[in-house]
N, CA, C and O atoms as a printed pandas DataFrame, in Angstrom:
     atom_number atom_name residue_name chain_id  residue_number  x_coord  y_coord  z_coord
0              1         N          MET        A               1    0.489   -1.336    0.192
1              2        CA          MET        A               1    0.077    0.594   -0.133
2              3         C          MET        A               1    0.671    1.040    0.213
3              4         O          MET        A               1    0.846    1.764   -0.768
4              5         N          PHE        A               2    1.703    1.573    1.256
5              6        CA          PHE        A               2    1.988    2.570    1.544
6              7         C          PHE        A               2    3.977    2.188    1.345
7              8         O          PHE        A               2    4.553    1.673    2.303
8              9         N          ASP        A               3    4.581    2.441    0.357
9             10        CA          ASP        A               3    5.857    1.750    1.026
10            11         C          ASP        A               3    6.252    2.633    2.691
11            12         O          ASP        A               3    6.032    2.129    3.792
12            13         N          ASP        A               4    6.581    3.377    2.565
13            14        CA          ASP        A               4    6.768    4.467    3.390
14            15         C          ASP        A               4    5.900    4.554    4.945
15            16         O          ASP        A               4    5.812    5.678    5.438
16            17         N          ALA        A               5    5.499    3.809    5.426
17            18        CA          ALA        A               5    4.028    3.955    6.275
18            19         C          ALA        A               5    4.811    5.878    6.523
19            20         O          ALA        A               5    3.842    6.398    7.075
20            21         N          SER        A               6    5.260    6.352    6.479
21            22        CA          SER        A               6    5.388    7.441    7.983
22            23         C          SER        A               6    4.541    8.050    6.483
23            24         O          SER        A               6    3.488    8.341    7.048
24            25         N          LYS        A               7    4.375    8.301    5.503
25            26        CA          LYS        A               7    3.522    9.261    4.168
26            27         C          LYS        A               7    2.013    9.231    4.207
27            28         O          LYS        A               7    1.193   10.018    3.733
28            29         N          ALA        A               8    1.820    7.822    5.079
29            30        CA          ALA        A               8    0.464    7.465    4.970
30            31         C          ALA        A               8   -1.165    8.478    5.326
31            32         O          ALA        A               8   -1.605    9.326    6.102
32            33         N          PRO        A               9   -1.448    7.884    4.479
33            34        CA          PRO        A               9   -2.541    9.227    5.942
34            35         C          PRO        A               9   -2.407    9.278    7.354
35            36         O          PRO        A               9   -1.494    8.495    7.617
36            37         N          GLN        A              10   -2.843    9.795    8.421
37            38        CA          GLN        A              10   -2.994    8.789    9.403
38            39         C          GLN        A              10   -4.308    7.959   10.010
39            40         O          GLN        A              10   -4.636    7.638   11.153
40            41         N          SER        A              11   -4.862    7.779    8.779
41            42        CA          SER        A              11   -5.771    7.684    9.173
42            43         C          SER        A              11   -6.027    5.949    8.243
43            44         O          SER        A              11   -7.093    5.406    7.955
44            45         N          VAL        A              12   -5.124    5.648    8.079
45            46        CA          VAL        A              12   -4.588    4.607    7.123
46            47         C          VAL        A              12   -4.129    3.276    7.842
47            48         O          VAL        A              12   -2.899    3.265    7.868
48            49         N          ILE        A              13   -4.686    2.115    8.455
49            50        CA          ILE        A              13   -3.648    0.693    9.586
50            51         C          ILE        A              13   -2.848    0.157    8.724
51            52         O          ILE        A              13   -3.053   -0.301    7.600
52            53         N          ASP        A              14   -1.576    0.296    9.586
53            54        CA          ASP        A              14   -0.438   -0.371    8.730
54            55         C          ASP        A              14   -0.566   -1.611    9.120
55            56         O          ASP        A              14   -0.749   -2.084   10.242
56            57         N          GLU        A              15   -0.384   -2.390    7.465
57            58        CA          GLU        A              15   -1.439   -3.730    8.195
58            59         C          GLU        A              15   -0.165   -5.040    8.560
59            60         O          GLU        A              15   -0.483   -6.226    8.639
60            61         N          GLN        A              16    1.765   -4.374    8.815
61            62        CA          GLN        A              16    2.417   -4.889    9.062
62            63         C          GLN        A              16    1.844   -4.756   11.612
63            64         O          GLN        A              16    2.195   -5.519   12.512
64            65         N          ILE        A              17    1.024   -3.574   11.668
65            66        CA          ILE        A              17    1.108   -3.702   13.106
66            67         C          ILE        A              17   -0.037   -4.555   13.519
67            68         O          ILE        A              17    0.024   -5.186   14.574
68            69         N          ILE        A              18   -1.753   -4.639   12.239
69            70        CA          ILE        A              18   -2.686   -5.451   12.003
70            71         C          ILE        A              18   -1.872   -6.554   12.558
71            72         O          ILE        A              18   -1.861   -6.808   13.762
72            73         N          ASP        A              19   -1.296   -7.108   11.809
73            74        CA          ASP        A              19   -1.184   -8.665   11.442
74            75         C          ASP        A              19   -0.464   -8.634   13.117
75            76         O          ASP        A              19   -1.341   -9.051   13.874
76            77         N          LYS        A              20    0.716   -8.312   13.849
77            78        CA          LYS        A              20    1.876   -8.950   14.856
78            79         C          LYS        A              20   -0.068   -8.371   15.722
79            80         O          LYS        A              20   -0.493   -9.290   16.422
80            81         N          LEU        A              21   -0.492   -7.823   15.704
81            82        CA          LEU        A              21   -1.681   -8.070   17.206
82            83         C          LEU        A              21   -2.310   -8.782   16.724
83            84         O          LEU        A              21   -3.306   -8.748   17.448
84            85         N          GLY        A              22   -2.620   -9.882   15.529
85            86        CA          GLY        A              22   -3.651   -9.952   15.126
86            87         C          GLY        A              22   -2.694  -11.766   15.923
87            88         O          GLY        A              22   -2.971  -12.712   16.660
88            89         N          ASN        A              23   -2.066  -11.478   15.474
89            90        CA          ASN        A              23   -1.135  -13.164   16.212
90            91         C          ASN        A              23   -1.223  -13.004   17.905
91            92         O          ASN        A              23   -1.666  -13.740   18.786
92            93         N          ALA        A              24   -0.792  -12.114   17.908
93            94        CA          ALA        A              24    0.016  -11.807   19.274
94            95         C          ALA        A              24   -2.495  -11.852   20.456
95            96         O          ALA        A              24   -2.957  -12.174   21.550
96            97         N          VAL        A              25   -2.826  -11.501   19.611
97            98        CA          VAL        A              25   -4.443  -11.899   19.813
98            99         C          VAL        A              25   -4.039  -13.595   19.871
99           100         O          VAL        A              25   -3.754  -14.031   20.986
100          101         N          ILE        A              26   -4.015  -14.366   18.925
101          102        CA          ILE        A              26   -4.060  -15.618   18.836
102          103         C          ILE        A              26   -3.086  -16.355   20.138
103          104         O          ILE        A              26   -3.208  -17.243   20.982
104          105         N          ARG        A              27   -2.096  -15.381   19.693
105          106        CA          ARG        A              27   -1.419  -16.385   21.175
106          107         C          ARG        A              27   -1.796  -15.882   22.837
107          108         O          ARG        A              27   -1.039  -16.124   23.777
108          109         N          ILE        A              28   -2.333  -15.580   22.893
109          110        CA          ILE        A              28   -2.836  -14.767   24.029
110          111         C          ILE        A              28   -3.478  -15.564   24.410
111          112         O          ILE        A              28   -3.258  -16.216   25.430
112          113         N          TYR        A              29   -4.828  -15.733   23.338
113          114        CA          TYR        A              29   -5.969  -16.752   23.921
114          115         C          TYR        A              29   -5.641  -17.882   24.064
115          116         O          TYR        A              29   -6.152  -18.382   25.067
116          117         N          LYS        A              30   -4.733  -18.811   23.269
117          118        CA          LYS        A              30   -4.332  -19.846   23.509
118          119         C          LYS        A              30   -2.762  -19.821   24.631
119          120         O          LYS        A              30   -1.982  -20.773   24.593
120          121         N          GLU        A              31   -2.620  -19.125   25.160
121          122        CA          GLU        A              31   -1.630  -18.832   26.719
122          123         C          GLU        A              31   -2.640  -18.972   27.367
123          124         O          GLU        A              31   -2.283  -19.856   28.146
124          125         N          ALA        A              32   -3.341  -18.811   27.539
125          126        CA          ALA        A              32   -4.985  -18.694   28.001
126          127         C          ALA        A              32   -5.702  -19.768   28.198
127          128         O          ALA        A              32   -6.678  -19.845   28.944
128          129         N          GLY        A              33   -5.120  -20.846   27.366
129          130        CA          GLY        A              33   -5.993  -21.283   27.858
130          131         C          GLY        A              33   -7.728  -21.309   27.353
131          132         O          GLY        A              33   -8.556  -22.191   27.581
132          133         N          ILE        A              34   -7.876  -20.216   26.721
133          134        CA          ILE        A              34   -9.590  -19.731   25.966
134          135         C          ILE        A              34   -9.267  -20.526   24.247
135          136         O          ILE        A              34   -8.243  -20.678   23.580
136          137         N          LYS        A              35  -10.225  -20.761   24.107
137          138        CA          LYS        A              35  -10.430  -21.040   22.935
138          139         C          LYS        A              35  -11.308  -19.892   21.827
139          140         O          LYS        A              35  -12.537  -19.961   21.834
140          141         N          LEU        A              36  -10.708  -18.996   21.022
141          142        CA          LEU        A              36  -10.742  -17.432   21.167
142          143         C          LEU        A              36  -12.558  -18.398   19.612
143          144         O          LEU        A              36  -12.611  -19.201   18.681
144          145         N          PRO        A              37  -13.501  -17.510   20.392
145          146        CA          PRO        A              37  -14.687  -17.622   19.665
146          147         C          PRO        A              37  -14.560  -17.295   18.208
147          148         O          PRO        A              37  -13.988  -16.264   17.854
148          149         N          GLU        A              38  -15.002  -18.019   17.478
149          150        CA          GLU        A              38  -14.921  -17.164   15.819
150          151         C          GLU        A              38  -15.965  -16.106   15.434
151          152         O          GLU        A              38  -17.133  -15.933   15.783
152          153         N          GLY        A              39  -14.638  -15.063   14.082
153          154        CA          GLY        A              39  -15.192  -13.377   14.195
154          155         C          GLY        A              39  -14.584  -12.771   15.425
155          156         O          GLY        A              39  -14.506  -11.542   15.450
156          157         N          LEU        A              40  -14.143  -13.461   16.446
157          158        CA          LEU        A              40  -13.216  -12.501   17.450
158          159         C          LEU        A              40  -11.945  -12.094   17.512
159          160         O          LEU        A              40  -11.294  -11.630   18.448
160          161         N          LEU        A              41  -11.649  -12.344   16.313
161          162        CA          LEU        A              41   -9.953  -12.388   16.012
162          163         C          LEU        A              41   -9.802  -10.601   15.310
163          164         O          LEU        A              41   -8.966   -9.794   15.717
164          165         N          VAL        A              42  -10.775  -10.334   14.267
165          166        CA          VAL        A              42  -10.130   -8.972   13.713
166          167         C          VAL        A              42  -11.351   -8.303   14.751
167          168         O          VAL        A              42  -11.371   -7.108   14.455
168          169         N          SER        A              43  -12.453   -8.577   15.919
169          170        CA          SER        A              43  -12.393   -7.120   16.923
170          171         C          SER        A              43  -11.289   -7.126   17.962
171          172         O          SER        A              43  -10.749   -6.124   18.431
172          173         N          GLU        A              44  -11.077   -8.142   18.200
173          174        CA          GLU        A              44   -9.369   -8.378   19.358
174          175         C          GLU        A              44   -8.557   -7.090   18.479
175          176         O          GLU        A              44   -8.455   -5.943   18.915
176          177         N          ALA        A              45   -8.240   -7.367   17.703
177          178        CA          ALA        A              45   -7.355   -6.697   17.284
178          179         C          ALA        A              45   -7.237   -5.048   16.427
179          180         O          ALA        A              45   -6.358   -4.197   16.554
180          181         N          ALA        A              46   -7.980   -5.038   15.904
181          182        CA          ALA        A              46   -8.686   -3.463   16.324
182          183         C          ALA        A              46   -9.118   -3.114   17.308
183          184         O          ALA        A              46   -9.813   -2.102   17.218
184          185         N          ALA        A              47   -8.910   -3.887   19.080
185          186        CA          ALA        A              47   -9.536   -3.296   19.702
186          187         C          ALA        A              47   -7.697   -2.829   20.065
187          188         O          ALA        A              47   -7.177   -1.819   19.590
188          189         N          LEU        A              48   -7.221   -3.479   20.665
189          190        CA          LEU        A              48   -5.379   -3.906   20.847
190          191         C          LEU        A              48   -5.041   -2.357   19.796
191          192         O          LEU        A              48   -4.894   -1.239   20.291
192          193         N          TYR        A              49   -4.969   -2.691   18.158
193          194        CA          TYR        A              49   -4.873   -1.310   18.103
194          195         C          TYR        A              49   -5.013    0.141   18.150
195          196         O          TYR        A              49   -4.038    0.891   18.162
196          197         N          ASN        A              50   -6.474    0.619   18.182
197          198        CA          ASN        A              50   -7.463    1.380   19.380
198          199         C          ASN        A              50   -6.629    1.862   20.329
199          200         O          ASN        A              50   -6.959    3.014   20.611
200          201         N          ALA        A              51   -5.728    1.502   20.922
201          202        CA          ALA        A              51   -5.616    0.904   22.678
202          203         C          ALA        A              51   -4.017    1.238   21.976
203          204         O          ALA        A              51   -3.794    2.445   22.073
204          205         N          LEU        A              52   -3.461    0.875   21.652
205          206        CA          LEU        A              52   -1.559    1.492   20.470
206          207         C          LEU        A              52   -2.042    2.522   20.136
207          208         O          LEU        A              52   -1.281    3.489   20.179
208          209         N          THR        A              53   -3.119    2.704   19.787
209          210        CA          THR        A              53   -2.638    4.186   19.487
210          211         C          THR        A              53   -2.948    5.582   20.032
211          212         O          THR        A              53   -2.765    6.781   19.822
212          213         N          VAL        A              54   -3.637    4.541   21.012
213          214        CA          VAL        A              54   -4.050    6.001   22.491
214          215         C          VAL        A              54   -1.618    6.453   23.074
215          216         O          VAL        A              54   -0.682    7.237   23.234
216          217         N          ARG        A              55   -1.956    5.629   23.075
217          218        CA          ARG        A              55   -0.283    5.488   23.595
218          219         C          ARG        A              55    0.498    5.449   23.283
219          220         O          ARG        A              55    1.585    5.319   23.846
220          221         N          VAL        A              56   -0.020    5.637   21.338
221          222        CA          VAL        A              56    2.350    6.197   20.934
222          223         C          VAL        A              56    1.598    7.629   19.714
223          224         O          VAL        A              56    0.629    8.071   19.097
224          225         N          ALA        A              57    3.022    7.753   20.093
225          226        CA          ALA        A              57    2.471    9.251   19.461
226          227         C          ALA        A              57    2.526    9.328   17.844
227          228         O          ALA        A              57    2.054   10.213   17.131
228          229         N          ASP        A              58    3.197    8.217   17.478
229          230        CA          ASP        A              58    3.739    8.259   16.399
230          231         C          ASP        A              58    3.903    7.127   15.783
231          232         O          ASP        A              58    4.986    6.540   15.797
232          233         N          MET        A              59    2.428    6.501   14.918
233          234        CA          MET        A              59    2.304    4.791   14.762
234          235         C          MET        A              59    3.071    4.289   13.694
235          236         O          MET        A              59    3.244    3.082   13.530
236          237         N          SER        A              60    3.923    5.870   12.357
237          238        CA          SER        A              60    5.338    5.098   11.773
238          239         C          SER        A              60    6.307    4.551   12.250
239          240         O          SER        A              60    6.775    3.573   11.666
240          241         N          ASP        A              61    7.095    5.202   13.887
241          242        CA          ASP        A              61    7.257    5.373   14.488
242          243         C          ASP        A              61    7.839    3.272   15.234
243          244         O          ASP        A              61    8.207    3.122   16.399
244          245         N          MET        A              62    7.783    2.490   14.579
245          246        CA          MET        A              62    7.885    1.052   14.609
246          247         C          MET        A              62    8.293    1.063   16.022
247          248         O          MET        A              62    7.509    0.955   16.965
248          249         N          ASP        A              63    9.905    1.235   16.136
249          250        CA          ASP        A              63   10.515    1.165   17.741
250          251         C          ASP        A              63    9.306    1.578   18.504
251          252         O          ASP        A              63    8.689    0.631   18.991
252          253         N          GLU        A              64    8.654    3.164   18.802
253          254        CA          GLU        A              64    7.576    2.862   19.846
254          255         C          GLU        A              64    6.815    2.052   20.052
255          256         O          GLU        A              64    6.674    1.387   21.079
256          257         N          VAL        A              65    6.058    2.010   18.792
257          258        CA          VAL        A              65    4.869    0.799   18.142
258          259         C          VAL        A              65    5.613   -0.441   19.031
259          260         O          VAL        A              65    5.044   -0.830   20.051
260          261         N          GLU        A              66    6.780   -0.993   18.656
261          262        CA          GLU        A              66    6.755   -2.259   19.281
262          263         C          GLU        A              66    7.259   -2.306   20.654
263          264         O          GLU        A              66    7.172   -3.337   21.321
264          265         N          ALA        A              67    8.092   -0.589   21.365
265          266        CA          ALA        A              67    8.176   -0.972   22.931
266          267         C          ALA        A              67    6.215   -1.006   23.545
267          268         O          ALA        A              67    5.731   -1.725   24.418
268          269         N          GLU        A              68    5.687   -0.208   22.891
269          270        CA          GLU        A              68    4.546   -0.211   23.635
270          271         C          GLU        A              68    3.618   -1.302   23.250
271          272         O          GLU        A              68    2.655   -1.338   24.016
272          273         N          LEU        A              69    3.587   -2.136   22.388
273          274        CA          LEU        A              69    3.020   -3.591   21.773
274          275         C          LEU        A              69    2.173   -4.687   23.233
275          276         O          LEU        A              69    1.104   -5.200   23.562
276          277         N          HIS        A              70    4.144   -4.435   23.833
277          278        CA          HIS        A              70    3.821   -5.023   25.627
278          279         C          HIS        A              70    2.985   -4.517   25.976
279          280         O          HIS        A              70    2.175   -5.432   25.824
280          281         N          SER        A              71    2.410   -3.711   26.376
281          282        CA          SER        A              71    1.647   -2.846   27.413
282          283         C          SER        A              71    0.363   -3.261   26.916
283          284         O          SER        A              71   -0.442   -3.689   27.742
284          285         N          VAL        A              72    0.071   -3.212   25.828
285          286        CA          VAL        A              72   -1.792   -3.147   25.082
286          287         C          VAL        A              72   -1.662   -4.805   25.468
287          288         O          VAL        A              72   -2.556   -5.280   26.168
288          289         N          GLU        A              73   -0.430   -5.774   24.961
289          290        CA          GLU        A              73   -0.676   -7.520   24.838
290          291         C          GLU        A              73   -1.304   -7.761   26.780
291          292         O          GLU        A              73   -2.217   -8.501   27.145
292          293         N          TYR        A              74   -0.424   -6.850   27.671
293          294        CA          TYR        A              74   -1.230   -7.148   28.485
294          295         C          TYR        A              74   -1.677   -7.534   29.259
295          296         O          TYR        A              74   -1.725   -8.525   29.988
296          297         N          ALA        A              75   -2.463   -5.680   28.903
297          298        CA          ALA        A              75   -3.759   -5.385   29.327
298          299         C          ALA        A              75   -5.131   -6.657   28.591
299          300         O          ALA        A              75   -6.121   -7.126   29.152
300          301         N          LEU        A              76   -4.786   -6.798   27.657
301          302        CA          LEU        A              76   -5.375   -8.195   26.978
302          303         C          LEU        A              76   -5.200   -9.413   27.519
303          304         O          LEU        A              76   -5.996  -10.343   27.393
304          305         N          LYS        A              77   -3.729   -9.459   28.389
305          306        CA          LYS        A              77   -3.723  -11.133   29.183
306          307         C          LYS        A              77   -4.625  -11.144   30.822
307          308         O          LYS        A              77   -5.075  -12.057   31.513
308          309         N          LYS        A              78   -4.576   -9.060   31.024
309          310        CA          LYS        A              78   -5.211   -9.218   32.839
310          311         C          LYS        A              78   -6.639   -8.953   32.518
311          312         O          LYS        A              78   -7.378   -8.815   33.492
312          313         N          ARG        A              79   -7.446   -8.806   30.698
313          314        CA          ARG        A              79   -8.900   -8.281   30.788
314          315         C          ARG        A              79   -9.227  -10.330   31.128
315          316         O          ARG        A              79   -9.964  -10.826   31.980
316          317         N          LEU        A              80   -8.376  -11.024   30.116
317          318        CA          LEU        A              80   -8.959  -12.224   29.961
318          319         C          LEU        A              80   -8.856  -12.926   31.628
319          320         O          LEU        A              80   -9.699  -13.598   32.222
320          321         N          LYS        A              81   -7.395  -12.440   32.108
321          322        CA          LYS        A              81   -7.701  -13.898   33.520
322          323         C          LYS        A              81   -9.101  -13.407   34.309
323          324         O          LYS        A              81   -9.767  -14.280   34.866
324          325         N          GLU        A              82   -9.658  -11.651   34.367
325          326        CA          GLU        A              82   -9.974  -11.723   34.905
326          327         C          GLU        A              82  -11.358  -11.863   35.123
327          328         O          GLU        A              82  -12.100  -11.784   36.102
328          329         N          ALA        A              83  -11.562  -12.235   33.188
329          330        CA          ALA        A              83  -12.909  -12.435   33.029
330          331         C          ALA        A              83  -12.891  -13.945   33.164
331          332         O          ALA        A              83  -14.044  -14.353   33.018
332          333         N          ALA        A              84  -11.965  -15.021   33.404
333          334        CA          ALA        A              84  -11.866  -16.131   33.457
334          335         C          ALA        A              84  -12.189  -16.280   35.365
335          336         O          ALA        A              84  -12.982  -17.130   35.769
336          337         N          SER        A              85  -11.682  -15.633   36.036
337          338        CA          SER        A              85  -11.882  -15.426   37.512
338          339         C          SER        A              85  -13.452  -15.147   37.895
339          340         O          SER        A              85  -14.062  -15.549   38.886
340          341         N          GLU        A              86  -13.926  -14.326   36.795
341          342        CA          GLU        A              86  -15.452  -13.773   37.223
342          343         C          GLU        A              86  -16.598  -14.542   36.206
343          344         O          GLU        A              86  -17.222  -13.777   35.470
344          345         N          PRO        A              87  -16.849  -15.685   36.133
345          346        CA          PRO        A              87  -17.596  -16.375   35.005
346          347         C          PRO        A              87  -19.145  -15.504   35.156
347          348         O          PRO        A              87  -19.586  -14.852   36.102
348          349         N          GLY        A              88  -19.649  -15.761   33.995
349          350        CA          GLY        A              88  -20.630  -14.666   33.615
350          351         C          GLY        A              88  -21.436  -13.296   33.969
351          352         O          GLY        A              88  -22.607  -12.933   34.080
352          353         N          THR        A              89  -19.219  -12.364   34.160
353          354        CA          THR        A              89  -19.345  -10.918   34.564
354          355         C          THR        A              89  -19.089  -10.260   32.277
355          356         O          THR        A              89  -19.432   -9.359   31.512
356          357         N          GLY        A              90  -18.383  -11.387   32.297
357          358        CA          GLY        A              90  -18.405  -11.122   30.782
358          359         C          GLY        A              90  -19.702  -10.117   29.329
359          360         O          GLY        A              90  -20.877  -10.002   29.677
360          361         N          LYS        A              91  -19.344   -9.611   28.090
361          362        CA          LYS        A              91  -20.353   -9.195   27.735
362          363         C          LYS        A              91  -20.690   -9.703   27.354
363          364         O          LYS        A              91  -21.513   -9.207   26.585
364          365         N          ARG        A              92  -20.602  -11.262   27.293
365          366        CA          ARG        A              92  -21.451  -12.339   26.107
366          367         C          ARG        A              92  -21.888  -14.008   27.241
367          368         O          ARG        A              92  -21.319  -15.013   27.666
368          369         N          GLU        A              93  -23.363  -13.295   27.270
369          370        CA          GLU        A              93  -23.469  -14.471   28.688
370          371         C          GLU        A              93  -24.408  -15.043   28.008
371          372         O          GLU        A              93  -24.911  -14.332   27.138
372          373         N          ALA        A              94  -25.132  -16.935   28.201
373          374        CA          ALA        A              94  -26.047  -17.216   28.118
374          375         C          ALA        A              94  -27.402  -16.841   28.119
375          376         O          ALA        A              94  -27.405  -15.907   28.921
376          377         N          SER        A              95  -28.496  -16.979   27.742
377          378        CA          SER        A              95  -29.131  -16.452   27.396
378          379         C          SER        A              95  -30.206  -17.865   27.871
379          380         O          SER        A              95  -31.417  -17.820   27.653
């Protein structure tokens, strides 16, 4: 799409970052022993991307992005751990 991500408009999502986040979601769910529900990968990766954009001043600075990836991954791990310890409090309750 853009050879130089810094020249891309701000609204363009960097595919490399989304790929890293998608792989992180898969890995974190697997490490937590939770089956990733079908269709949730994209929304989880998007949520991590949104969290990343809040923490990173320059999304084209891959060093800064890499440094903050750990914190958004940790936030997902923490959320999954809390959800596992309090079943029924998540947004997907059985009806």
